[in-house]
FIKOLZA-1660 file (N, C-alpha, C; in steps of 0.1 Angstrom, whole numbers, plus 5000, padded with zeros to 4 digits):
% residues 223
   i   px   py   pz ch aa at
   1 4895 4778 4889  A  M  N
   1 4904 4775 4899  A  M CA
   1 4897 4771 4912  A  M  C
   2 4901 4760 4918  A  A  N
   2 4894 4756 4930  A  A CA
   2 4899 4764 4942  A  A  C
   3 4890 4765 4951  A  Q  N
   3 4893 4772 4963  A  Q CA
   3 4903 4764 4971  A  Q  C
   4 4914 4771 4976  A  S  N
   4 4924 4764 4984  A  S CA
   4 4923 4769 4999  A  S  C
   5 4928 4760 5008  A  D  N
   5 4930 4765 5022  A  D CA
   5 4940 4776 5022  A  D  C
   6 4939 4785 5031  A  G  N
   6 4948 4795 5032  A  G CA
   6 4945 4804 5045  A  G  C
   7 4952 4815 5046  A  P  N
   7 4950 4823 5058  A  P CA
   7 4935 4828 5060  A  P  C
   8 4931 4830 5072  A  T  N
   8 4917 4834 5075  A  T CA
   8 4916 4849 5071  A  T  C
   9 4903 4854 5070  A  P  N
   9 4902 4868 5067  A  P CA
   9 4910 4877 5076  A  P  C
  10 4909 4874 5090  A  L  N
  10 4917 4882 5099  A  L CA
  10 4932 4882 5097  A  L  C
  11 4937 4870 5094  A  E  N
  11 4951 4869 5092  A  E CA
  11 4955 4876 5079  A  E  C
  12 4947 4875 5069  A  R  N
  12 4949 4883 5056  A  R CA
  12 4950 4898 5059  A  R  C
  13 4940 4902 5068  A  F  N
  13 4940 4917 5071  A  F CA
  13 4952 4921 5078  A  F  C
  14 4956 4914 5089  A  I  N
  14 4967 4918 5097  A  I CA
  14 4980 4917 5089  A  I  C
  15 4982 4906 5081  A  N  N
  15 4994 4905 5073  A  N CA
  15 4996 4917 5063  A  N  C
  16 4985 4922 5058  A  G  N
  16 4986 4932 5048  A  G CA
  16 4991 4946 5054  A  G  C
  17 4989 4948 5066  A  I  N
  17 4992 4961 5072  A  I CA
  17 5007 4962 5074  A  I  C
  18 5013 4953 5081  A  L  N
  18 5028 4954 5083  A  L CA
  18 5036 4941 5078  A  L  C
  19 5033 4929 5083  A  P  N
  19 5041 4918 5079  A  P CA
  19 5043 4916 5063  A  P  C
  20 5032 4919 5056  A  E  N
  20 5033 4919 5041  A  E CA
  20 5030 4932 5035  A  E  C
  21 5034 4943 5042  A  N  N
  21 5031 4956 5037  A  N CA
  21 5035 4957 5022  A  N  C
  22 5026 4962 5013  A  P  N
  22 5029 4962 4999  A  P CA
  22 5041 4970 4995  A  P  C
  23 5043 4981 5002  A  V  N
  23 5054 4990 4998  A  V CA
  23 5067 4987 5005  A  V  C
  24 5066 4986 5019  A  Y  N
  24 5079 4984 5026  A  Y CA
  24 5084 4970 5027  A  Y  C
  25 5075 4960 5024  A  R  N
  25 5079 4946 5025  A  R CA
  25 5080 4940 5011  A  R  C
  26 5069 4943 5002  A  Q  N
  26 5069 4937 4989  A  Q CA
  26 5074 4946 4978  A  Q  C
  27 5077 4958 4981  A  M  N
  27 5082 4968 4971  A  M CA
  27 5073 4969 4959  A  M  C
  28 5060 4970 4961  A  L  N
  28 5051 4972 4950  A  L CA
  28 5044 4986 4951  A  L  C
  29 5039 4990 4940  A  G  N
  29 5033 5003 4940  A  G CA
  29 5042 5015 4943  A  G  C
  30 5054 5014 4939  A  L  N
  30 5064 5025 4943  A  L CA
  30 5062 5037 4934  A  L  C
  31 5056 5036 4922  A  C  N
  31 5054 5048 4914  A  C CA
  31 5044 5058 4920  A  C  C
  32 5032 5054 4924  A  P  N
  32 5024 5063 4931  A  P CA
  32 5029 5068 4944  A  P  C
  33 5036 5059 4951  A  T  N
  33 5042 5062 4964  A  T CA
  33 5052 5074 4962  A  T  C
  34 5059 5074 4951  A  L  N
  34 5068 5086 4949  A  L CA
  34 5061 5098 4943  A  L  C
  35 5051 5095 4935  A  A  N
  35 5045 5106 4927  A  A CA
  35 5035 5115 4934  A  A  C
  36 5027 5109 4944  A  V  N
  36 5016 5116 4949  A  V CA
  36 5017 5119 4964  A  V  C
  37 5030 5118 4969  A  T  N
  37 5032 5120 4984  A  T CA
  37 5038 5133 4987  A  T  C
  38 5037 5143 4979  A  A  N
  38 5042 5156 4983  A  A CA
  38 5034 5163 4994  A  A  C
  39 5022 5158 4996  A  A  N
  39 5013 5163 5006  A  A CA
  39 5003 5152 5010  A  A  C
  40 4997 5153 5022  A  M  N
  40 4989 5142 5027  A  M CA
  40 4976 5141 5019  A  M  C
  41 4970 5152 5015  A  K  N
  41 4957 5151 5009  A  K CA
  41 4957 5143 4996  A  K  C
  42 4966 5146 4986  A  P  N
  42 4966 5137 4975  A  P CA
  42 4970 5123 4978  A  P  C
  43 4979 5121 4988  A  A  N
  43 4983 5107 4992  A  A CA
  43 4971 5099 4997  A  A  C
  44 4963 5106 5006  A  M  N
  44 4952 5099 5011  A  M CA
  44 4941 5097 5001  A  M  C
  45 4939 5106 4992  A  T  N
  45 4930 5104 4981  A  T CA
  45 4934 5092 4973  A  T  C
  46 4946 5091 4969  A  M  N
  46 4951 5079 4962  A  M CA
  46 4949 5066 4970  A  M  C
  47 4952 5067 4983  A  A  N
  47 4950 5055 4992  A  A CA
  47 4935 5051 4992  A  A  C
  48 4926 5061 4992  A  A  N
  48 4912 5057 4992  A  A CA
  48 4908 5051 4978  A  A  C
  49 4913 5056 4967  A  A  N
  49 4910 5051 4954  A  A CA
  49 4915 5036 4953  A  A  C
  50 4927 5034 4958  A  V  N
  50 4933 5020 4958  A  V CA
  50 4924 5011 4967  A  V  C
  51 4920 5016 4978  A  L  N
  51 4911 5008 4987  A  L CA
  51 4898 5004 4979  A  L  C
  52 4892 5013 4973  A  F  N
  52 4879 5010 4965  A  F CA
  52 4882 5000 4954  A  F  C
  53 4892 5002 4946  A  V  N
  53 4895 4994 4935  A  V CA
  53 4899 4980 4940  A  V  C
  54 4907 4979 4950  A  L  N
  54 4912 4966 4954  A  L CA
  54 4901 4958 4960  A  L  C
  55 4893 4964 4969  A  V  N
  55 4882 4956 4975  A  V CA
  55 4872 4951 4964  A  V  C
  56 4868 4960 4955  A  C  N
  56 4859 4956 4945  A  C CA
  56 4865 4945 4935  A  C  C
  57 4878 4947 4932  A  A  N
  57 4884 4937 4922  A  A CA
  57 4886 4924 4929  A  A  C
  58 4890 4924 4942  A  N  N
  58 4891 4911 4949  A  N CA
  58 4878 4904 4950  A  N  C
  59 4867 4911 4954  A  I  N
  59 4854 4905 4955  A  I CA
  59 4850 4899 4941  A  I  C
  60 4852 4906 4931  A  M  N
  60 4847 4901 4918  A  M CA
  60 4855 4889 4913  A  M  C
  61 4868 4890 4915  A  V  N
  61 4877 4879 4911  A  V CA
  61 4874 4866 4919  A  V  C
  62 4872 4868 4932  A  S  N
  62 4868 4857 4941  A  S CA
  62 4855 4850 4937  A  S  C
  63 4846 4858 4933  A  L  N
  63 4833 4853 4929  A  L CA
  63 4834 4845 4916  A  L  C
  64 4843 4848 4907  A  I  N
  64 4844 4841 4894  A  I CA
  64 4856 4832 4894  A  I  C
  65 4862 4829 4905  A  R  N
  65 4875 4822 4905  A  R CA
  65 4874 4808 4899  A  R  C
  66 4862 4802 4900  A  H  N
  66 4861 4788 4895  A  H CA
  66 4860 4788 4880  A  H  C
  67 4857 4800 4874  A  L  N
  67 4856 4801 4859  A  L CA
  67 4869 4806 4853  A  L  C
  68 4879 4810 4861  A  L  N
  68 4891 4815 4855  A  L CA
  68 4899 4804 4848  A  L  C
  69 4904 4808 4836  A  Q  N
  69 4913 4799 4828  A  Q CA
  69 4927 4804 4831  A  Q  C
  70 4936 4795 4833  A  P  N
  70 4950 4799 4837  A  P CA
  70 4956 4809 4827  A  P  C
  71 4954 4806 4814  A  H  N
  71 4961 4815 4804  A  H CA
  71 4954 4828 4801  A  H  C
  72 4942 4830 4807  A  L  N
  72 4934 4842 4806  A  L CA
  72 4933 4850 4819  A  L  C
  73 4939 4845 4830  A  R  N
  73 4936 4851 4843  A  R CA
  73 4941 4865 4844  A  R  C
  74 4953 4868 4839  A  I  N
  74 4958 4882 4840  A  I CA
  74 4950 4891 4832  A  I  C
  75 4945 4887 4820  A  L  N
  75 4936 4896 4812  A  L CA
  75 4923 4899 4820  A  L  C
  76 4918 4888 4826  A  V  N
  76 4905 4890 4833  A  V CA
  76 4908 4899 4845  A  V  C
  77 4919 4898 4852  A  F  N
  77 4922 4906 4863  A  F CA
  77 4923 4921 4859  A  F  C
  78 4930 4923 4848  A  T  N
  78 4932 4937 4843  A  T CA
  78 4919 4943 4838  A  T  C
  79 4911 4936 4832  A  L  N
  79 4898 4942 4827  A  L CA
  79 4889 4944 4839  A  L  C
  80 4889 4936 4849  A  T  N
  80 4881 4938 4861  A  T CA
  80 4886 4950 4868  A  T  C
  81 4899 4951 4870  A  I  N
  81 4904 4963 4877  A  I CA
  81 4901 4976 4869  A  I  C
  82 4902 4975 4856  A  A  N
  82 4899 4987 4848  A  A CA
  82 4885 4993 4850  A  A  C
  83 4875 4984 4851  A  V  N
  83 4862 4988 4854  A  V CA
  83 4861 4997 4866  A  V  C
  84 4867 4992 4877  A  F  N
  84 4865 4999 4890  A  F CA
  84 4874 5012 4890  A  F  C
  85 4886 5011 4883  A  V  N
  85 4894 5023 4882  A  V CA
  85 4887 5034 4875  A  V  C
  86 4880 5031 4864  A  T  N
  86 4872 5040 4856  A  T CA
  86 4861 5047 4865  A  T  C
  87 4854 5039 4873  A  I  N
  87 4844 5044 4883  A  I CA
  87 4851 5054 4892  A  I  C
  88 4862 5050 4898  A  A  N
  88 4869 5058 4908  A  A CA
  88 4873 5071 4902  A  A  C
  89 4879 5070 4890  A  D  N
  89 4884 5082 4882  A  D CA
  89 4872 5092 4879  A  D  C
  90 4861 5087 4875  A  R  N
  90 4850 5095 4871  A  R CA
  90 4843 5102 4883  A  R  C
  91 4843 5094 4894  A  V  N
  91 4837 5100 4907  A  V CA
  91 4846 5111 4912  A  V  C
  92 4859 5109 4912  A  L  N
  92 4868 5120 4916  A  L CA
  92 4867 5132 4907  A  L  C
  93 4866 5130 4894  A  A  N
  93 4865 5141 4884  A  A CA
  93 4852 5149 4886  A  A  C
  94 4841 5141 4890  A  A  N
  94 4828 5148 4892  A  A CA
  94 4827 5155 4905  A  A  C
  95 4833 5150 4916  A  Y  N
  95 4830 5155 4929  A  Y CA
  95 4842 5162 4936  A  Y  C
  96 4854 5158 4931  A  V  N
  96 4866 5164 4937  A  V CA
  96 4875 5168 4925  A  V  C
  97 4871 5177 4917  A  Y  N
  97 4878 5180 4905  A  Y CA
  97 4892 5185 4907  A  Y  C
  98 4894 5193 4917  A  G  N
  98 4907 5199 4919  A  G CA
  98 4917 5188 4923  A  G  C
  99 4913 5178 4931  A  M  N
  99 4922 5167 4935  A  M CA
  99 4924 5158 4923  A  M  C
 100 4913 5156 4915  A  S  N
 100 4915 5148 4903  A  S CA
 100 4925 5154 4894  A  S  C
 101 4925 5167 4892  A  K  N
 101 4935 5173 4884  A  K CA
 101 4949 5172 4890  A  K  C
 102 4950 5173 4903  A  A  N
 102 4963 5172 4910  A  A CA
 102 4969 5159 4909  A  A  C
 103 4961 5148 4909  A  L  N
 103 4966 5135 4908  A  L CA
 103 4969 5131 4894  A  L  C
 104 4963 5138 4884  A  G  N
 104 4966 5136 4870  A  G CA
 104 4964 5122 4865  A  G  C
 105 4975 5116 4859  A  P  N
 105 4973 5103 4853  A  P CA
 105 4974 5091 4863  A  P  C
 106 4977 5095 4875  A  Y  N
 106 4981 5084 4885  A  Y CA
 106 4969 5076 4889  A  Y  C
 107 4957 5082 4889  A  V  N
 107 4945 5074 4892  A  V CA
 107 4942 5064 4881  A  V  C
 108 4942 5067 4868  A  P  N
 108 4940 5057 4857  A  P CA
 108 4951 5047 4858  A  P  C
 109 4963 5050 4862  A  L  N
 109 4974 5041 4862  A  L CA
 109 4972 5030 4873  A  L  C
 110 4962 5032 4882  A  I  N
 110 4959 5021 4892  A  I CA
 110 4956 5008 4884  A  I  C
 111 4952 5009 4872  A  I  N
 111 4949 4997 4864  A  I CA
 111 4961 4987 4864  A  I  C
 112 4973 4993 4863  A  V  N
 112 4985 4984 4862  A  V CA
 112 4993 4984 4875  A  V  C
 113 4986 4989 4886  A  N  N
 113 4993 4988 4899  A  N CA
 113 4995 4974 4903  A  N  C
 114 5008 4971 4906  A  C  N
 114 5011 4957 4909  A  C CA
 114 5005 4952 4922  A  C  C
 115 5002 4961 4931  A  I  N
 115 4996 4957 4943  A  I CA
 115 4983 4949 4940  A  I  C
 116 4974 4956 4932  A  I  N
 116 4961 4950 4930  A  I CA
 116 4962 4937 4921  A  I  C
 117 4970 4937 4911  A  I  N
 117 4971 4925 4903  A  I CA
 117 4977 4914 4912  A  I  C
 118 4986 4917 4920  A  A  N
 118 4992 4906 4929  A  A CA
 118 4982 4900 4938  A  A  C
 119 4973 4909 4944  A  R  N
 119 4964 4903 4954  A  R CA
 119 4953 4895 4947  A  R  C
 120 4949 4899 4935  A  C  N
 120 4940 4891 4927  A  C CA
 120 4946 4877 4924  A  C  C
 121 4959 4877 4921  A  E  N
 121 4966 4864 4918  A  E CA
 121 4968 4856 4931  A  E  C
 122 4973 4862 4941  A  I  N
 122 4977 4855 4953  A  I CA
 122 4965 4851 4962  A  I  C
 123 4955 4859 4963  A  C  N
 123 4944 4856 4972  A  C CA
 123 4931 4854 4966  A  C  C
 124 4926 4865 4958  A  A  N
 124 4912 4864 4954  A  A CA
 124 4909 4853 4944  A  A  C
 125 4919 4849 4936  A  S  N
 125 4917 4838 4927  A  S CA
 125 4918 4824 4933  A  S  C
 126 4921 4824 4946  A  K  N
 126 4923 4811 4953  A  K CA
 126 4914 4809 4965  A  K  C
 127 4908 4820 4971  A  Q  N
 127 4900 4819 4983  A  Q CA
 127 4887 4825 4981  A  Q  C
 128 4878 4823 4991  A  G  N
 128 4865 4829 4990  A  G CA
 128 4864 4844 4992  A  G  C
 129 4852 4849 4993  A  V  N
 129 4850 4863 4993  A  V CA
 129 4855 4869 5006  A  V  C
 130 4852 4863 5017  A  L  N
 130 4856 4869 5030  A  L CA
 130 4872 4871 5031  A  L  C
 131 4879 4860 5029  A  P  N
 131 4894 4862 5029  A  P CA
 131 4898 4872 5019  A  P  C
 132 4892 4873 5007  A  A  N
 132 4895 4883 4997  A  A CA
 132 4893 4897 5002  A  A  C
 133 4882 4899 5009  A  I  N
 133 4879 4912 5014  A  I CA
 133 4889 4916 5025  A  I  C
 134 4892 4906 5034  A  G  N
 134 4902 4909 5045  A  G CA
 134 4915 4912 5039  A  G  C
 135 4919 4905 5029  A  D  N
 135 4932 4907 5022  A  D CA
 135 4932 4921 5016  A  D  C
 136 4921 4925 5009  A  A  N
 136 4921 4938 5002  A  A CA
 136 4921 4949 5012  A  A  C
 137 4914 4948 5022  A  V  N
 137 4914 4959 5032  A  V CA
 137 4927 4960 5039  A  V  C
 138 4933 4949 5043  A  G  N
 138 4946 4949 5049  A  G CA
 138 4957 4955 5041  A  G  C
 139 4958 4950 5028  A  Q  N
 139 4968 4955 5019  A  Q CA
 139 4965 4970 5016  A  Q  C
 140 4953 4974 5015  A  S  N
 140 4950 4989 5013  A  S CA
 140 4954 4997 5025  A  S  C
 141 4952 4992 5037  A  F  N
 141 4956 4999 5049  A  F CA
 141 4971 5000 5049  A  F  C
 142 4978 4989 5046  A  G  N
 142 4992 4989 5045  A  G CA
 142 4998 4999 5035  A  G  C
 143 4991 4999 5024  A  N  N
 143 4995 5009 5013  A  N CA
 143 4993 5024 5019  A  N  C
 144 4981 5026 5026  A  A  N
 144 4978 5039 5031  A  A CA
 144 4989 5043 5042  A  A  C
 145 4993 5033 5050  A  V  N
 145 5004 5036 5060  A  V CA
 145 5016 5041 5053  A  V  C
 146 5020 5034 5042  A  A  N
 146 5032 5037 5035  A  A CA
 146 5031 5051 5029  A  A  C
 147 5020 5054 5022  A  L  N
 147 5018 5067 5016  A  L CA
 147 5018 5078 5027  A  L  C
 148 5011 5075 5038  A  A  N
 148 5010 5085 5048  A  A CA
 148 5024 5088 5054  A  A  C
 149 5032 5078 5056  A  S  N
 149 5045 5080 5063  A  S CA
 149 5054 5089 5054  A  S  C
 150 5054 5085 5041  A  V  N
 150 5062 5093 5031  A  V CA
 150 5057 5107 5030  A  V  C
 151 5044 5109 5029  A  A  N
 151 5037 5122 5027  A  A CA
 151 5039 5131 5039  A  A  C
 152 5038 5125 5051  A  T  N
 152 5040 5132 5063  A  T CA
 152 5054 5139 5064  A  T  C
 153 5064 5131 5061  A  V  N
 153 5078 5136 5062  A  V CA
 153 5080 5147 5051  A  V  C
 154 5075 5144 5039  A  R  N
 154 5077 5154 5028  A  R CA
 154 5069 5167 5030  A  R  C
 155 5057 5166 5035  A  E  N
 155 5049 5178 5036  A  E CA
 155 5054 5187 5048  A  E  C
 156 5057 5180 5059  A  I  N
 156 5062 5188 5071  A  I CA
 156 5075 5195 5068  A  I  C
 157 5084 5187 5062  A  L  N
 157 5097 5193 5060  A  L CA
 157 5097 5203 5048  A  L  C
 158 5088 5200 5038  A  G  N
 158 5088 5208 5026  A  G CA
 158 5079 5220 5027  A  G  C
 159 5068 5219 5035  A  K  N
 159 5059 5231 5035  A  K CA
 159 5057 5235 5050  A  K  C
 160 5060 5227 5059  A  G  N
 160 5058 5231 5073  A  G CA
 160 5043 5229 5077  A  G  C
 161 5036 5221 5069  A  T  N
 161 5022 5218 5072  A  T CA
 161 5019 5203 5072  A  T  C
 162 5007 5199 5077  A  W  N
 162 5002 5186 5076  A  W CA
 162 4987 5186 5073  A  W  C
 163 4983 5180 5062  A  F  N
 163 4969 5182 5057  A  F CA
 163 4967 5197 5055  A  F  C
 164 4977 5205 5051  A  D  N
 164 4976 5219 5048  A  D CA
 164 4974 5227 5061  A  D  C
 165 4976 5221 5073  A  L  N
 165 4975 5229 5085  A  L CA
 165 4989 5231 5090  A  L  C
 166 4993 5244 5094  A  P  N
 166 5006 5247 5099  A  P CA
 166 5010 5239 5111  A  P  C
 167 5021 5233 5111  A  V  N
 167 5026 5225 5123  A  V CA
 167 5040 5229 5127  A  V  C
 168 5047 5236 5119  A  M  N
 168 5060 5241 5123  A  M CA
 168 5064 5253 5116  A  M  C
 169 5073 5261 5122  A  P  N
 169 5077 5274 5115  A  P CA
 169 5084 5270 5102  A  P  C
 170 5081 5278 5092  A  L  N
 170 5088 5277 5079  A  L CA
 170 5102 5282 5080  A  L  C
 171 5111 5276 5072  A  T  N
 171 5125 5278 5074  A  T CA
 171 5130 5291 5067  A  T  C
 172 5123 5295 5056  A  S  N
 172 5127 5307 5049  A  S CA
 172 5116 5313 5041  A  S  C
 173 5112 5325 5045  A  G  N
 173 5101 5332 5038  A  G CA
 173 5088 5324 5038  A  G  C
 174 5082 5321 5026  A  D  N
 174 5070 5314 5025  A  D CA
 174 5072 5299 5022  A  D  C
 175 5084 5294 5023  A  Y  N
 175 5087 5281 5019  A  Y CA
 175 5095 5274 5029  A  Y  C
 176 5094 5260 5030  A  G  N
 176 5102 5252 5038  A  G CA
 176 5114 5246 5030  A  G  C
 177 5117 5234 5033  A  W  N
 177 5128 5227 5026  A  W CA
 177 5122 5222 5012  A  W  C
 178 5122 5231 5002  A  S  N
 178 5115 5228 4990  A  S CA
 178 5119 5216 4983  A  S  C
 179 5131 5211 4985  A  L  N
 179 5136 5199 4979  A  L CA
 179 5127 5187 4982  A  L  C
 180 5121 5187 4994  A  M  N
 180 5113 5176 4999  A  M CA
 180 5100 5174 4991  A  M  C
 181 5095 5185 4985  A  I  N
 181 5082 5183 4977  A  I CA
 181 5085 5182 4962  A  I  C
 182 5098 5180 4959  A  L  N
 182 5102 5177 4945  A  L CA
 182 5106 5163 4944  A  L  C
 183 5107 5157 4931  A  P  N
 183 5110 5143 4930  A  P CA
 183 5122 5138 4938  A  P  C
 184 5133 5146 4938  A  P  N
 184 5144 5140 4947  A  P CA
 184 5141 5138 4961  A  P  C
 185 5132 5147 4966  A  G  N
 185 5127 5145 4980  A  G CA
 185 5119 5132 4982  A  G  C
 186 5112 5128 4972  A  A  N
 186 5104 5116 4972  A  A CA
 186 5114 5104 4973  A  A  C
 187 5124 5104 4964  A  F  N
 187 5133 5093 4965  A  F CA
 187 5141 5092 4978  A  F  C
 188 5145 5104 4983  A  L  N
 188 5153 5105 4995  A  L CA
 188 5145 5100 5007  A  L  C
 189 5132 5104 5008  A  T  N
 189 5124 5100 5019  A  T CA
 189 5120 5085 5019  A  T  C
 190 5117 5080 5007  A  L  N
 190 5113 5066 5006  A  L CA
 190 5126 5057 5009  A  L  C
 191 5137 5062 5004  A  G  N
 191 5149 5054 5006  A  G CA
 191 5153 5053 5021  A  G  C
 192 5151 5065 5028  A  L  N
 192 5154 5065 5043  A  L CA
 192 5144 5056 5050  A  L  C
 193 5132 5057 5047  A  L  N
 193 5121 5049 5054  A  L CA
 193 5123 5034 5051  A  L  C
 194 5127 5031 5039  A  L  N
 194 5129 5017 5035  A  L CA
 194 5141 5012 5043  A  L  C
 195 5152 5020 5045  A  G  N
 195 5163 5016 5053  A  G CA
 195 5160 5014 5067  A  G  C
 196 5151 5023 5072  A  L  N
 196 5147 5022 5086  A  L CA
 196 5139 5009 5088  A  L  C
 197 5130 5006 5078  A  N  N
 197 5123 4993 5079  A  N CA
 197 5132 4981 5080  A  N  C
 198 5142 4981 5071  A  V  N
 198 5151 4970 5071  A  V CA
 198 5159 4969 5084  A  V  C
 199 5163 4980 5089  A  H  N
 199 5170 4980 5102  A  H CA
 199 5161 4974 5113  A  H  C
 200 5148 4978 5114  A  I  N
 200 5139 4973 5124  A  I CA
 200 5137 4958 5122  A  I  C
 201 5136 4953 5110  A  Q  N
 201 5134 4939 5107  A  Q CA
 201 5147 4931 5112  A  Q  C
 202 5159 4937 5109  A  T  N
 202 5171 4930 5113  A  T CA
 202 5172 4929 5128  A  T  C
 203 5169 4940 5135  A  V  N
 203 5169 4940 5150  A  V CA
 203 5159 4930 5156  A  V  C
 204 5147 4929 5150  A  Q  N
 204 5137 4920 5155  A  Q CA
 204 5142 4906 5152  A  Q  C
 205 5148 4903 5141  A  A  N
 205 5152 4889 5138  A  A CA
 205 5164 4885 5147  A  A  C
 206 5173 4895 5150  A  R  N
 206 5184 4892 5159  A  R CA
 206 5179 4889 5173  A  R  C
 207 5169 4897 5178  A  R  N
 207 5164 4894 5191  A  R CA
 207 5156 4881 5192  A  R  C
 208 5150 4878 5181  A  K  N
 208 5142 4865 5181  A  K CA
 208 5152 4853 5181  A  K  C
 209 5164 4854 5174  A  R  N
 209 5174 4844 5174  A  R CA
 209 5180 4843 5188  A  R  C
 210 5183 4854 5194  A  E  N
 210 5189 4854 5208  A  E CA
 210 5179 4848 5218  A  E  C
 211 5166 4851 5217  A  A  N
 211 5156 4845 5226  A  A CA
 211 5155 4830 5224  A  A  C
 212 5155 4826 5212  A  E  N
 212 5155 4811 5209  A  E CA
 212 5167 4804 5214  A  E  C
 213 5179 4811 5212  A  K  N
 213 5191 4805 5217  A  K CA
 213 5191 4804 5232  A  K  C
 214 5186 4815 5239  A  A  N
 214 5186 4815 5254  A  A CA
 214 5176 4804 5259  A  A  C
 215 5165 4803 5252  A  A  N
 215 5155 4792 5256  A  A CA
 215 5161 4778 5254  A  A  C
 216 5168 4777 5243  A  S  N
 216 5174 4763 5240  A  S CA
 216 5185 4760 5251  A  S  C
 217 5193 4770 5254  A  T  N
 217 5203 4769 5265  A  T CA
 217 5197 4765 5278  A  T  C
 218 5187 4772 5282  A  A  N
 218 5180 4770 5294  A  A CA
 218 5174 4756 5295  A  A  C
 219 5168 4751 5284  A  L  N
 219 5163 4738 5283  A  L CA
 219 5173 4727 5284  A  L  C
 220 5185 4730 5278  A  A  N
 220 5196 4720 5278  A  A CA
 220 5201 4719 5293  A  A  C
 221 5202 4731 5299  A  T  N
 221 5208 4731 5313  A  T CA
 221 5199 4724 5323  A  T  C
 222 5186 4726 5321  A  S  N
 222 5176 4720 5330  A  S CA
 222 5176 4705 5328  A  S  C
 223 5178 4701 5316  A  A  N
 223 5178 4686 5313  A  A CA
 223 5190 4680 5319  A  A  C
% end
């Protein structure tokens, strides 16, 4: 595949954090977002693993983009991602065994994480290494922001802690609002945050339209 013109590395990076946030804007990677956000530590460990895999996969795919065959590209993406996921999984098991056990199968499942496959297809297979790195880091930070926001709400309300540090009085005995650290709490928190994101986008779009209308009216009046 030939390299095509596209966003610069900085534009790729900025777009990945908020304008094209993989969770809140593209609705990708929702499975780990729901599964590993009962607390900040596993959420940030997952975010770090995704960062490593996405950066490495984007670099590799970008380097071989001219050799990719259209009918084999998804297979190549998957095999490339699998190599770096295996490295991340083995490193976690070797050096952070407790966290590796806590995350369970969700680190190996990064292989089929739609965020990584999508970025290989959208950016790395079409642009050079620098835009691919910018895209990978931006998307990874956007993913980390989403995981952190969900995990913060769930851990504080569910345990009264943040990164296992007490931040508020517990509501009853040794436990907080225990629902928030269970699967229903994950769906509830993500749904509310997605709704908040849609509301913010709607308000921003309305203000932009009003500003454009006011500018158009002022221009017509002055003419």
